[in-house]
Residue frames as qw, qx, qy, qz and C-alpha x, y, z in Angstrom:
[[0.541, -0.594, 0.576, -0.152, 15.11, 16.20, 45.25],
 [0.425, 0.429, -0.772, -0.200, 17.32, 13.41, 43.98],
 [0.921, -0.212, 0.027, -0.325, 16.11, 9.81, 44.60],
 [0.013, 0.619, -0.780, 0.093, 18.98, 7.90, 46.19],
 [0.775, -0.052, 0.563, -0.280, 16.88, 4.70, 46.51],
 [0.775, 0.566, -0.192, -0.205, 17.85, 4.05, 42.86],
 [0.123, 0.650, -0.746, 0.079, 21.25, 2.79, 44.08],
 [0.581, -0.174, 0.737, -0.299, 19.59, -0.35, 45.59],
 [0.093, -0.041, 0.923, 0.371, 19.19, -3.50, 43.69],
 [0.491, -0.117, -0.406, -0.762, 15.95, -3.87, 41.80],
 [0.581, -0.241, -0.778, -0.011, 15.20, -7.04, 43.81],
 [0.245, -0.236, -0.578, 0.741, 15.51, -5.05, 47.06],
 [0.182, 0.071, 0.008, -0.981, 13.38, -2.12, 45.82],
 [0.566, -0.073, -0.479, -0.667, 10.60, -4.42, 44.51],
 [0.524, -0.178, -0.824, 0.122, 10.49, -6.82, 47.38],
 [0.450, -0.739, -0.088, -0.493, 8.14, -5.90, 50.32],
 [0.058, 0.444, -0.726, 0.522, 9.67, -5.89, 53.76],
 [0.417, -0.284, -0.855, 0.124, 8.66, -8.14, 56.55],
 [0.235, -0.280, 0.209, -0.907, 5.88, -6.65, 58.65],
 [0.197, -0.406, -0.883, 0.131, 3.11, -7.53, 61.04],
 [0.204, -0.728, -0.356, -0.549, -0.07, -5.50, 61.87],
 [0.175, 0.136, -0.562, 0.797, 0.30, -3.29, 64.95],
 [0.538, -0.510, -0.428, -0.517, -2.69, -3.87, 67.16],
 [0.303, -0.446, 0.580, -0.610, -3.57, -3.89, 70.78],
 [0.745, -0.070, -0.627, -0.216, -4.22, -7.31, 72.35],
 [0.639, -0.587, 0.334, -0.369, -4.67, -9.21, 75.59],
 [0.842, -0.138, 0.517, 0.069, -3.56, -12.67, 74.36],
 [0.232, 0.721, -0.518, -0.398, -0.74, -13.08, 71.79],
 [0.772, 0.006, 0.634, 0.037, -0.98, -16.22, 69.62],
 [0.603, 0.776, -0.003, -0.184, 0.48, -14.92, 66.36],
 [0.286, 0.796, -0.534, -0.008, 4.24, -15.62, 66.41],
 [0.909, 0.060, -0.411, 0.025, 4.62, -19.26, 67.57],
 [0.050, 0.611, -0.586, 0.530, 6.31, -18.30, 70.78],
 [0.453, -0.182, -0.832, 0.265, 6.58, -20.44, 73.87],
 [0.359, -0.729, -0.258, -0.522, 3.73, -19.20, 76.10],
 [0.775, -0.586, -0.176, 0.159, 5.59, -20.31, 79.29],
 [0.082, 0.912, -0.356, 0.186, 8.33, -18.08, 80.54],
 [0.559, 0.327, -0.667, 0.369, 11.82, -19.36, 81.49],
 [0.688, -0.555, -0.455, 0.111, 11.53, -20.67, 85.14],
 [0.210, -0.953, 0.121, -0.183, 12.61, -18.14, 87.79],
 [0.768, -0.501, 0.332, 0.221, 15.37, -20.36, 89.07],
 [0.733, 0.283, 0.343, 0.514, 16.88, -20.61, 85.56],
 [0.209, 0.893, 0.110, 0.382, 16.54, -16.82, 85.01],
 [0.479, -0.856, 0.197, -0.005, 18.49, -16.24, 88.22],
 [0.812, -0.198, 0.396, 0.379, 21.18, -18.66, 87.08],
 [0.558, 0.611, 0.288, 0.481, 21.36, -16.77, 83.73],
 [0.056, -0.973, 0.024, -0.223, 21.74, -13.44, 85.44],
 [0.648, -0.660, 0.330, 0.188, 24.53, -14.78, 87.57],
 [0.785, 0.118, 0.403, 0.456, 26.27, -16.17, 84.43],
 [0.356, 0.811, 0.201, 0.418, 26.02, -12.86, 82.68],
 [0.326, -0.935, 0.102, -0.095, 27.36, -10.98, 85.68],
 [0.792, -0.419, 0.333, 0.293, 30.40, -13.21, 85.85],
 [0.722, 0.436, 0.264, 0.468, 31.56, -12.34, 82.31],
 [0.348, -0.389, 0.077, 0.849, 34.05, -9.58, 81.42],
 [0.394, 0.797, 0.429, -0.161, 31.81, -7.03, 79.66],
 [0.018, 0.878, -0.257, -0.403, 34.69, -4.96, 78.56],
 [0.237, -0.353, 0.810, 0.404, 36.22, -7.83, 76.44],
 [0.588, 0.253, -0.474, -0.604, 35.07, -9.25, 73.12],
 [0.908, -0.090, 0.296, -0.283, 33.41, -12.64, 73.23],
 [0.589, -0.260, 0.694, 0.322, 35.37, -15.68, 72.02],
 [0.384, 0.500, -0.444, -0.637, 35.97, -15.44, 68.26],
 [0.456, 0.122, -0.815, -0.336, 34.03, -18.23, 66.56],
 [0.691, -0.358, 0.198, -0.596, 32.23, -19.14, 69.80],
 [0.492, 0.278, -0.825, -0.002, 34.27, -22.33, 70.17],
 [0.095, -0.076, 0.832, -0.541, 33.30, -23.05, 73.82],
 [0.607, 0.221, 0.288, -0.707, 29.58, -22.66, 73.04],
 [0.699, 0.371, -0.479, -0.381, 29.93, -24.88, 69.93],
 [0.276, 0.225, -0.912, 0.206, 31.61, -27.55, 72.10],
 [0.339, 0.064, 0.650, -0.677, 28.72, -27.34, 74.56],
 [0.700, 0.338, -0.031, -0.628, 26.18, -27.65, 71.81],
 [0.586, 0.373, -0.692, -0.198, 28.14, -30.46, 70.17],
 [0.021, 0.160, -0.906, 0.392, 28.35, -32.40, 73.44],
 [0.509, 0.201, 0.496, -0.675, 24.58, -32.02, 73.94],
 [0.733, 0.442, -0.137, -0.499, 23.82, -33.11, 70.36],
 [0.848, -0.133, 0.491, 0.147, 26.50, -35.81, 70.11],
 [0.679, 0.683, 0.094, 0.252, 28.35, -34.13, 67.22],
 [0.630, -0.059, -0.058, 0.773, 31.83, -32.60, 66.82],
 [0.062, -0.749, -0.218, 0.623, 32.00, -28.83, 67.55],
 [0.116, -0.264, 0.527, 0.800, 33.19, -28.30, 63.95],
 [0.009, -0.354, -0.840, -0.412, 29.77, -29.46, 62.89],
 [0.128, -0.780, -0.562, 0.244, 28.01, -26.71, 64.71],
 [0.240, 0.317, 0.121, 0.909, 27.61, -23.03, 63.54],
 [0.142, -0.624, -0.631, 0.439, 25.91, -20.46, 65.75],
 [0.134, 0.346, 0.295, 0.881, 24.07, -17.24, 65.00],
 [0.225, 0.129, 0.348, -0.901, 21.58, -14.58, 66.03],
 [0.736, 0.316, 0.322, -0.504, 18.54, -16.76, 65.37],
 [0.677, 0.086, 0.679, 0.271, 18.50, -19.47, 62.78],
 [0.457, 0.855, 0.239, -0.050, 17.47, -16.82, 60.27],
 [0.091, -0.872, 0.414, 0.244, 21.02, -15.28, 60.45],
 [0.492, -0.269, 0.793, 0.238, 22.47, -18.72, 59.49],
 [0.585, 0.521, 0.613, 0.102, 19.94, -19.27, 56.74],
 [0.285, 0.946, -0.018, -0.154, 20.74, -15.79, 55.34],
 [0.264, -0.690, 0.621, 0.263, 24.47, -16.73, 55.42],
 [0.605, 0.080, 0.769, 0.190, 23.81, -19.89, 53.57],
 [0.496, 0.779, 0.383, -0.013, 21.84, -18.05, 50.93],
 [0.065, 0.950, -0.230, -0.201, 24.51, -15.36, 50.62],
 [0.324, -0.573, 0.705, 0.262, 27.35, -17.83, 50.26],
 [0.500, 0.132, 0.831, 0.205, 25.57, -20.02, 47.67],
 [0.427, 0.710, 0.560, 0.019, 23.08, -18.05, 45.65],
 [0.095, -0.499, 0.253, 0.824, 23.69, -15.66, 42.80],
 [0.643, 0.522, -0.056, -0.558, 22.27, -15.02, 39.36],
 [0.505, 0.426, -0.719, -0.214, 22.39, -18.22, 37.39],
 [0.094, 0.086, -0.937, 0.326, 21.79, -20.42, 40.44],
 [0.535, -0.343, -0.545, -0.548, 18.62, -22.09, 41.61],
 [0.221, -0.146, 0.705, -0.657, 16.76, -22.28, 44.91],
 [0.498, -0.251, -0.713, -0.425, 14.09, -24.95, 45.29],
 [0.152, -0.028, 0.681, -0.715, 11.56, -24.79, 48.14],
 [0.009, 0.444, 0.896, 0.014, 7.93, -25.48, 48.89],
 [0.241, -0.154, -0.057, -0.957, 4.72, -23.50, 48.77],
 [0.120, -0.907, 0.087, -0.394, 3.27, -22.53, 51.06],
 [0.777, -0.186, -0.351, 0.489, 6.23, -22.22, 53.52],
 [0.407, -0.659, -0.113, 0.623, 8.30, -19.66, 55.47],
 [0.431, 0.880, 0.201, -0.004, 8.16, -16.51, 53.28],
 [0.202, -0.866, 0.369, 0.271, 11.74, -15.51, 53.82],
 [0.677, -0.091, 0.628, 0.373, 13.11, -18.34, 51.72],
 [0.488, 0.688, 0.436, 0.313, 11.68, -16.78, 48.50],
 [0.078, -0.996, -0.004, 0.043, 12.58, -13.35, 49.76],
 [0.479, -0.651, 0.476, 0.347, 16.27, -14.27, 50.28],
 [0.676, 0.198, 0.609, 0.364, 16.41, -16.13, 46.95],
 [0.379, 0.828, 0.324, 0.258, 15.17, -13.15, 44.99],
 [0.238, -0.945, 0.150, 0.169, 17.41, -10.67, 46.86],
 [0.443, -0.535, 0.599, 0.398, 20.46, -12.62, 45.74],
 [0.403, 0.537, -0.423, -0.608, 19.23, -12.98, 42.12],
 [0.201, -0.111, 0.969, 0.090, 18.66, -16.68, 42.09],
 [0.516, -0.115, -0.569, -0.630, 15.88, -18.45, 40.22],
 [0.336, -0.116, 0.741, -0.570, 13.26, -19.64, 42.75],
 [0.497, -0.086, -0.741, -0.443, 11.24, -22.71, 42.13],
 [0.438, -0.174, 0.560, -0.681, 8.38, -23.48, 44.55],
 [0.326, -0.099, -0.913, -0.223, 6.88, -27.02, 44.61],
 [0.534, -0.385, 0.019, -0.753, 3.26, -26.87, 45.98],
 [0.256, -0.103, 0.882, -0.382, 2.28, -29.03, 48.95],
 [0.146, -0.278, -0.869, -0.383, -0.61, -31.39, 48.23],
 [0.356, -0.556, -0.385, -0.645, -4.23, -30.72, 49.11],
 [0.730, -0.614, -0.301, 0.004, -3.67, -31.79, 52.75],
 [0.043, -0.930, 0.331, -0.151, -0.50, -29.76, 52.93],
 [0.889, -0.293, 0.302, 0.183, 1.72, -32.87, 52.92],
 [0.160, -0.636, 0.562, 0.504, 5.23, -32.95, 51.41],
 [0.832, 0.483, 0.029, -0.272, 4.92, -34.00, 47.74],
 [0.639, -0.417, 0.568, 0.309, 7.83, -36.49, 47.49],
 [0.669, 0.366, 0.547, 0.345, 7.38, -37.32, 43.78],
 [0.295, 0.919, 0.179, 0.194, 7.05, -33.73, 42.65],
 [0.308, -0.879, 0.333, 0.149, 10.15, -32.66, 44.77],
 [0.678, -0.212, 0.590, 0.383, 12.27, -35.43, 43.26],
 [0.585, 0.587, 0.468, 0.305, 11.10, -34.53, 39.77],
 [0.081, 0.994, -0.001, 0.074, 11.87, -30.83, 40.30],
 [0.523, -0.686, 0.434, 0.260, 15.31, -31.65, 41.63],
 [0.702, 0.099, 0.595, 0.379, 16.10, -33.85, 38.64],
 [0.453, 0.732, 0.391, 0.326, 14.96, -31.24, 36.16],
 [0.022, -0.988, 0.014, -0.149, 16.24, -28.01, 37.83],
 [0.789, 0.088, -0.302, 0.528, 19.46, -29.38, 39.39],
 [0.195, -0.930, -0.045, -0.307, 19.24, -26.72, 42.12],
 [0.397, 0.435, -0.563, 0.580, 22.30, -25.60, 44.07],
 [0.114, -0.105, 0.631, -0.760, 20.11, -25.10, 47.17],
 [0.486, -0.444, -0.666, -0.351, 16.91, -27.01, 48.39],
 [0.080, -0.193, 0.532, -0.820, 15.35, -25.44, 51.51],
 [0.534, -0.428, -0.662, -0.306, 12.57, -27.27, 53.41],
 [0.264, -0.414, 0.459, -0.741, 10.95, -26.41, 56.68],
 [0.712, -0.225, -0.633, -0.205, 9.89, -29.38, 58.93],
 [0.244, 0.626, 0.734, -0.105, 7.57, -29.11, 60.67],
 [0.288, 0.371, 0.370, 0.802, 6.57, -26.67, 58.01],
 [0.021, -0.557, -0.369, 0.744, 5.55, -23.15, 58.77],
 [0.367, -0.205, 0.365, -0.831, 2.69, -22.25, 58.45],
 [0.734, -0.063, -0.475, -0.482, 1.03, -25.64, 57.84],
 [0.621, -0.475, 0.507, -0.363, 2.53, -27.71, 60.69],
 [0.979, 0.176, -0.017, -0.099, 3.13, -30.76, 58.47],
 [0.449, -0.673, 0.563, 0.169, 6.34, -32.69, 58.86],
 [0.538, 0.567, -0.580, -0.230, 8.78, -34.30, 56.42],
 [0.951, -0.229, 0.180, -0.099, 9.33, -38.02, 56.65],
 [0.430, -0.631, 0.564, 0.313, 12.87, -39.49, 56.76],
 [0.663, 0.176, 0.649, 0.329, 12.55, -41.77, 53.66],
 [0.392, 0.868, 0.280, 0.123, 11.50, -38.80, 51.63],
 [0.160, -0.934, 0.290, 0.132, 14.42, -36.64, 52.91],
 [0.610, -0.341, 0.631, 0.337, 16.91, -39.42, 52.19],
 [0.619, 0.483, 0.532, 0.315, 15.69, -39.73, 48.60],
 [0.205, 0.973, 0.071, 0.074, 16.07, -35.96, 48.16],
 [0.382, -0.777, 0.446, 0.227, 19.61, -35.99, 49.63],
 [0.668, -0.124, 0.652, 0.338, 20.65, -38.71, 47.39],
 [0.514, 0.645, 0.480, 0.299, 19.20, -37.07, 44.26],
 [0.036, 0.993, 0.055, -0.097, 20.24, -33.46, 44.97],
 [0.711, 0.445, -0.092, 0.536, 23.37, -32.04, 43.30],
 [0.109, 0.608, -0.250, 0.746, 23.64, -29.35, 45.98],
 [0.033, 0.069, -0.726, 0.683, 22.85, -28.61, 49.58],
 [0.449, -0.539, -0.621, -0.351, 19.61, -29.59, 51.24],
 [0.021, -0.207, 0.493, -0.845, 18.73, -27.32, 54.18],
 [0.445, -0.524, -0.714, -0.133, 16.06, -28.43, 56.67],
 [0.160, -0.478, 0.213, -0.837, 14.75, -25.57, 58.79],
 [0.547, -0.319, -0.771, 0.066, 13.89, -27.38, 62.07],
 [0.118, -0.394, 0.251, -0.876, 12.79, -24.39, 64.13],
 [0.698, -0.264, 0.098, -0.659, 9.83, -26.47, 65.38],
 [0.645, 0.180, -0.736, -0.100, 11.29, -29.96, 65.50],
 [0.083, 0.121, -0.830, 0.537, 11.19, -30.35, 69.26],
 [0.543, 0.087, 0.341, -0.763, 7.42, -30.24, 69.16],
 [0.835, 0.253, 0.443, -0.204, 7.05, -33.18, 66.75],
 [0.651, 0.688, -0.296, -0.120, 8.32, -34.76, 63.60],
 [0.958, 0.008, -0.100, 0.270, 11.36, -36.91, 63.04],
 [0.414, -0.800, 0.302, 0.311, 14.82, -36.17, 64.34],
 [0.782, 0.609, -0.071, 0.109, 17.10, -35.90, 61.23],
 [0.231, -0.871, 0.433, 0.027, 20.36, -35.28, 63.18],
 [0.756, -0.226, 0.579, 0.205, 21.77, -38.78, 62.59],
 [0.718, 0.599, 0.307, 0.176, 21.55, -38.06, 58.81],
 [0.095, 0.966, -0.235, -0.041, 24.07, -35.30, 59.08],
 [0.510, -0.540, 0.650, 0.156, 26.72, -37.97, 59.71],
 [0.679, 0.192, 0.676, 0.210, 25.79, -39.84, 56.46],
 [0.427, 0.730, 0.403, 0.349, 25.00, -36.98, 54.06],
 [0.434, -0.283, -0.049, 0.854, 27.50, -34.11, 53.84],
 [0.003, 0.331, 0.389, 0.860, 25.02, -32.10, 51.68],
 [0.408, -0.696, -0.570, -0.156, 22.51, -31.92, 54.61],
 [0.153, 0.200, -0.393, 0.884, 22.41, -28.89, 56.91],
 [0.341, -0.657, -0.673, -0.009, 19.92, -28.56, 59.79],
 [0.061, 0.389, -0.214, 0.894, 19.06, -25.20, 61.26],
 [0.465, -0.539, -0.693, 0.118, 17.47, -25.02, 64.75],
 [0.089, -0.645, 0.018, -0.759, 16.27, -22.22, 66.98],
 [0.265, -0.183, -0.742, 0.589, 16.09, -21.45, 70.72],
 [0.239, -0.126, -0.026, -0.962, 13.16, -19.01, 70.14],
 [0.680, -0.221, -0.415, -0.562, 10.45, -21.67, 70.44],
 [0.821, -0.274, -0.499, 0.053, 11.10, -24.67, 72.66],
 [0.556, -0.087, -0.423, 0.710, 13.71, -22.89, 74.81],
 [0.169, -0.888, -0.418, 0.088, 11.44, -19.82, 75.33],
 [0.470, -0.502, 0.118, 0.716, 14.33, -17.56, 74.24],
 [0.431, 0.723, 0.407, 0.354, 12.76, -15.57, 71.37],
 [0.173, -0.976, -0.012, 0.128, 13.85, -12.36, 73.16],
 [0.520, -0.634, 0.436, 0.370, 17.48, -13.35, 72.83],
 [0.684, 0.674, -0.168, -0.223, 17.46, -14.48, 69.15],
 [0.270, -0.546, 0.784, 0.121, 19.75, -17.53, 69.11],
 [0.933, 0.275, 0.063, -0.223, 19.96, -20.34, 66.50],
 [0.342, -0.537, 0.730, 0.248, 22.46, -22.82, 65.20],
 [0.767, 0.433, -0.335, -0.335, 23.23, -25.12, 62.30],
 [0.666, -0.337, 0.662, 0.065, 24.48, -28.71, 62.24],
 [0.801, 0.580, -0.066, -0.136, 26.17, -30.13, 59.16],
 [0.881, 0.179, -0.034, 0.436, 29.43, -31.26, 57.57],
 [0.460, -0.662, 0.003, 0.591, 32.39, -29.28, 58.94],
 [0.392, -0.051, 0.436, 0.808, 33.70, -28.43, 55.48],
 [0.045, 0.655, 0.572, 0.491, 30.29, -27.01, 54.47],
 [0.348, -0.880, -0.301, 0.121, 29.80, -24.91, 57.61],
 [0.552, -0.379, 0.137, 0.730, 33.35, -23.62, 57.29],
 [0.241, 0.299, 0.468, 0.796, 32.38, -21.98, 53.97],
 [0.220, -0.785, -0.499, -0.295, 29.10, -20.56, 55.46],
 [0.551, -0.661, -0.221, 0.459, 31.04, -19.11, 58.40],
 [0.481, 0.034, 0.199, 0.853, 33.05, -16.92, 56.08],
 [0.033, -0.522, -0.380, -0.763, 30.09, -14.63, 55.43],
 [0.511, -0.746, -0.419, 0.088, 29.14, -14.25, 59.13],
 [0.051, 0.875, -0.225, 0.426, 30.50, -11.16, 60.74],
 [0.482, 0.188, -0.680, 0.519, 33.30, -11.68, 63.23],
 [0.005, -0.091, -0.638, 0.764, 32.01, -11.82, 66.79],
 [0.342, -0.296, -0.510, -0.732, 28.46, -12.21, 65.39],
 [0.613, -0.533, -0.576, -0.093, 27.20, -13.62, 68.67],
 [0.166, -0.758, 0.273, -0.568, 27.26, -11.47, 71.81],
 [0.239, 0.225, -0.833, 0.445, 28.80, -12.68, 75.03],
 [0.501, -0.057, 0.437, -0.745, 25.41, -12.19, 76.77],
 [0.829, 0.193, -0.226, -0.475, 23.77, -14.59, 74.33],
 [0.593, 0.305, -0.735, 0.127, 26.54, -17.15, 74.77],
 [0.085, -0.210, 0.733, -0.641, 26.16, -16.99, 78.58],
 [0.670, 0.043, 0.255, -0.696, 22.38, -17.48, 78.40],
 [0.820, 0.269, -0.395, -0.314, 22.51, -20.36, 75.91],
 [0.325, 0.335, -0.830, 0.306, 25.17, -22.14, 77.98],
 [0.311, -0.077, 0.652, -0.688, 22.74, -22.11, 80.90],
 [0.731, 0.203, 0.013, -0.651, 19.68, -23.07, 78.79],
 [0.671, 0.313, -0.656, -0.143, 21.42, -26.13, 77.38],
 [0.203, 0.169, -0.864, 0.429, 22.37, -27.40, 80.77],
 [0.328, 0.114, 0.618, -0.706, 18.86, -26.83, 82.08],
 [0.413, 0.078, -0.614, -0.668, 17.13, -28.39, 79.14],
 [0.256, -0.243, -0.933, 0.069, 15.57, -31.27, 81.22],
 [0.008, 0.467, 0.556, -0.688, 13.64, -28.62, 83.12],
 [0.242, 0.380, -0.189, -0.872, 12.83, -26.49, 80.15],
 [0.190, -0.004, -0.884, -0.428, 11.57, -29.51, 78.24],
 [0.077, 0.401, 0.827, -0.387, 8.59, -29.69, 80.55],
 [0.310, 0.552, 0.112, -0.766, 7.06, -26.64, 78.84],
 [0.279, 0.291, -0.708, -0.580, 7.44, -28.36, 75.45],
 [0.093, -0.195, -0.976, 0.018, 5.57, -31.39, 76.72],
 [0.166, 0.530, 0.581, -0.595, 2.79, -29.12, 78.03],
 [0.291, 0.464, -0.271, -0.791, 2.60, -27.33, 74.73],
 [0.216, 0.091, -0.894, -0.383, 2.27, -30.64, 72.89],
 [0.003, -0.385, -0.886, 0.256, -0.57, -31.71, 75.24],
 [0.218, 0.596, 0.287, -0.718, -2.37, -28.39, 74.85],
 [0.208, 0.332, -0.591, -0.705, -1.89, -28.61, 71.07],
 [0.163, -0.153, -0.945, -0.239, -3.75, -31.91, 70.96],
 [0.044, 0.549, 0.693, -0.465, -6.57, -30.67, 73.28],
 [0.185, 0.564, -0.026, -0.804, -6.91, -27.52, 71.18],
 [0.142, 0.168, -0.777, -0.590, -6.90, -29.51, 67.96],
 [0.095, -0.356, -0.928, -0.052, -9.76, -31.73, 69.12],
 [0.070, 0.614, 0.450, -0.645, -11.69, -28.66, 70.41],
 [0.213, 0.481, -0.290, -0.799, -11.37, -26.92, 67.05],
 [0.075, -0.054, -0.922, -0.376, -12.45, -30.16, 65.30],
 [0.008, -0.520, -0.828, 0.208, -15.72, -29.81, 67.21],
 [0.140, 0.553, 0.138, -0.809, -16.41, -26.21, 66.05],
 [0.543, 0.602, 0.568, 0.141, -18.83, -26.17, 63.15],
 [0.277, 0.959, 0.050, 0.014, -17.60, -23.72, 60.47],
 [0.179, -0.816, 0.543, 0.080, -13.91, -24.46, 61.08],
 [0.944, 0.232, -0.197, 0.125, -11.54, -26.90, 59.34],
 [0.349, -0.817, 0.458, 0.013, -8.35, -27.54, 61.44],
 [0.775, 0.455, -0.437, 0.019, -5.31, -29.35, 60.12],
 [0.878, -0.404, -0.082, 0.242, -3.06, -31.75, 62.11],
 [0.169, 0.899, -0.321, 0.243, 0.21, -30.23, 63.27],
 [0.861, -0.119, -0.287, 0.402, 3.61, -31.42, 64.51],
 [0.302, 0.391, -0.211, 0.843, 4.59, -27.86, 65.54],
 [0.145, -0.332, -0.591, 0.721, 3.41, -25.40, 68.31],
 [0.303, 0.294, -0.021, -0.906, 0.69, -23.93, 66.19],
 [0.452, 0.387, 0.803, -0.021, -2.45, -24.99, 64.33],
 [0.055, 0.080, -0.456, -0.885, -3.70, -24.00, 60.90],
 [0.347, 0.475, 0.725, -0.357, -7.50, -23.40, 60.47],
 [0.011, -0.146, -0.557, -0.817, -9.75, -22.67, 57.54],
 [0.263, 0.372, 0.588, -0.668, -12.99, -20.99, 58.61],
 [0.311, 0.555, 0.719, 0.279, -16.07, -20.95, 56.52],
 [0.039, 0.962, 0.224, -0.150, -16.50, -17.25, 57.26],
 [0.474, 0.795, -0.180, 0.333, -14.07, -14.70, 55.87],
 [0.778, -0.200, -0.310, 0.508, -10.69, -15.20, 57.61],
 [0.229, 0.362, -0.090, 0.899, -9.89, -11.46, 57.47],
 [0.468, -0.581, -0.148, -0.649, -13.16, -10.68, 59.16],
 [0.861, -0.397, -0.313, 0.060, -12.55, -13.45, 61.82],
 [0.644, 0.068, -0.281, 0.708, -9.05, -12.16, 62.51],
 [0.032, 0.393, -0.105, 0.913, -10.22, -8.64, 63.17],
 [0.641, -0.550, -0.190, -0.500, -13.19, -9.63, 65.24],
 [0.842, -0.265, -0.366, 0.296, -10.94, -11.78, 67.49],
 [0.445, 0.109, -0.235, 0.857, -8.69, -8.78, 68.04],
 [0.135, -0.369, -0.011, -0.920, -11.21, -6.00, 68.37],
 [0.682, -0.456, -0.219, -0.529, -13.97, -7.82, 70.25],
 [0.918, -0.373, -0.132, 0.018, -11.87, -10.26, 72.36],
 [0.193, -0.886, 0.422, -0.002, -8.28, -8.95, 72.33],
 [0.818, -0.187, 0.516, 0.171, -6.84, -12.11, 70.87],
 [0.289, 0.754, -0.425, -0.408, -4.19, -11.76, 68.22],
 [0.851, 0.031, 0.493, 0.177, -3.64, -14.69, 65.82],
 [0.188, -0.423, 0.536, 0.706, -1.90, -14.72, 62.39],
 [0.689, 0.595, 0.218, -0.352, -3.80, -14.20, 59.16],
 [0.393, -0.354, 0.694, 0.488, -1.85, -16.23, 56.62],
 [0.636, 0.598, 0.462, -0.155, -4.39, -15.84, 53.78],
 [0.327, 0.856, -0.261, -0.303, -1.81, -14.02, 51.72],
 [0.382, -0.385, 0.812, 0.215, 0.41, -17.13, 51.46],
 [0.475, 0.235, -0.640, -0.556, 0.11, -19.06, 48.13],
 [0.509, -0.122, -0.838, -0.156, -2.51, -21.80, 48.48],
 [0.257, -0.286, -0.739, 0.553, -3.73, -20.47, 51.84],
 [0.236, -0.352, -0.204, -0.883, -6.55, -18.23, 50.89],
 [0.643, -0.496, -0.082, -0.578, -8.85, -17.83, 53.97],
 [0.804, -0.163, -0.501, 0.276, -6.58, -19.47, 56.56],
 [0.283, -0.856, 0.263, -0.344, -5.49, -18.42, 59.98],
 [0.664, 0.159, -0.633, 0.366, -2.51, -19.74, 62.02],
 [0.569, -0.735, 0.019, -0.367, -2.95, -20.00, 65.81],
 [0.296, 0.436, -0.742, 0.415, -0.05, -20.48, 68.21],
 [0.677, -0.409, -0.612, -0.001, -0.70, -22.80, 71.02],
 [0.110, -0.680, 0.275, -0.671, -0.98, -20.86, 74.27],
 [0.094, -0.174, 0.818, -0.541, -1.38, -21.67, 77.92],
 [0.026, -0.391, -0.920, 0.011, -4.40, -23.63, 79.06],
 [0.058, 0.670, 0.440, -0.595, -6.12, -20.37, 80.04],
 [0.117, 0.479, -0.355, -0.794, -5.25, -18.64, 76.79],
 [0.081, -0.028, -0.896, -0.437, -6.52, -21.56, 74.78],
 [0.012, 0.550, 0.796, -0.251, -9.79, -21.59, 76.70],
 [0.103, 0.649, 0.130, -0.743, -10.18, -17.86, 76.02],
 [0.093, 0.279, -0.643, -0.707, -9.54, -18.43, 72.34],
 [0.060, -0.255, -0.937, -0.232, -12.15, -21.15, 72.07],
 [0.049, 0.647, 0.600, -0.468, -14.70, -19.04, 73.92],
 [0.089, 0.591, -0.168, -0.784, -13.98, -16.16, 71.50],
 [0.048, 0.122, -0.814, -0.565, -14.21, -18.39, 68.46],
 [0.012, 0.451, 0.891, -0.053, -17.56, -19.74, 69.56],
 [0.070, 0.693, 0.360, -0.621, -18.90, -16.29, 70.05],
 [0.121, 0.515, -0.384, -0.757, -17.73, -14.95, 66.69],
 [0.041, 0.002, -0.906, -0.422, -18.77, -18.06, 64.81],
 [0.080, 0.555, 0.793, -0.240, -22.20, -18.06, 66.44],
 [0.101, 0.687, 0.133, -0.707, -22.51, -14.43, 65.42],
 [0.140, 0.395, -0.610, -0.672, -21.70, -15.40, 61.85],
 [0.784, 0.129, -0.181, -0.580, -24.40, -18.05, 61.77],
 [0.370, 0.278, -0.884, 0.063, -22.43, -21.05, 62.95],
 [0.691, -0.407, -0.558, -0.211, -24.11, -23.68, 65.02],
 [0.283, -0.702, 0.345, -0.555, -24.28, -22.59, 68.67],
 [0.951, -0.301, 0.009, -0.071, -23.91, -26.18, 69.82],
 [0.640, 0.554, -0.419, 0.329, -20.16, -25.81, 69.16],
 [0.202, -0.657, 0.532, -0.495, -19.35, -25.04, 72.75],
 [0.837, -0.268, 0.370, -0.302, -20.72, -28.33, 74.10],
 [0.930, 0.356, -0.071, 0.050, -19.27, -30.40, 71.23],
 [0.440, 0.685, -0.427, 0.394, -15.87, -28.83, 71.56],
 [0.394, -0.613, 0.523, -0.442, -15.68, -29.19, 75.30],
 [0.939, -0.095, 0.270, -0.193, -16.60, -32.83, 75.08],
 [0.853, 0.461, -0.144, 0.199, -13.98, -33.54, 72.42],
 [0.263, 0.734, -0.440, 0.447, -11.21, -31.63, 74.17],
 [0.219, -0.546, 0.597, -0.545, -11.48, -32.65, 77.85],
 [0.816, -0.152, 0.352, -0.432, -13.39, -35.91, 78.08],
 [0.735, 0.413, -0.530, -0.095, -11.05, -38.22, 76.08]]
């Protein structure tokens, strides 16, 4: 039998696809989703908005009405907004429109794995600058790498996935002023913490921000994201997006979600509160190192084997977290999404049981409870 896979680019054949382990669970804390559903009153409004659309007609070419809605909400011109099926579609379009053999992508390590994946698929040279020992952004090393490599594309995630650390504005400004190409900041988690870089898009035409409705807006099911940047830059990126790339259903939902943001924002505030409680509780668990986070997840390094801890949480307690030990520089680390108060309590109970079984100090429960709830 002839092998027709040979027609694919070597970079495609040799790059592993994106995958997650398929396991049964009670509590899902592995994909940084919003644990709180969209309020019922908003869901009803969304269904009404969808029902009022003409399903037999194509949506508006270029999504101009939605871009105006987003522009008014953000305080920018609609020409400075580009919309897509998740911010990943826009990131892919940026990579596709900029990168090719002979060009360079500069990013961090560890960070969102798809940056390297996209860069390699399009034949670019990929340079990864390691975060420091506390997973902070290495300003000096980033500047040095930009000066030496002169990359066409710099991609940073802030707050960074999977570490939760955030970029500071003075560092970003120095990178923007030094970079000969575009600087993309993936802000999928920015509403949970970190600085707001939106005003910088008015001063630096080489800055593009990508944002998502999958996290703070609790709309992962719908896959919507957008970019903000200079109109002339986004005009080029839009050329590689398919016509009518966004469905009319998605446009109708997003229009409602933007208008109801004051209500939806309450879940973000609750997640931030729970993140801090969970952080302090994890600090009190012997055998676990937890790192500060500006996102809706926490990174931990257990003393016991992370792979073993991952599987024991799933099999013995039905709690699914993310094993990120395969990321560069993250050997023996787990990433835990912040859940509801009840889910976080179940997680802590399970961690105490597993760690106690591995020889950790059984006083962890009292210490953790005191740190988390009595401040």
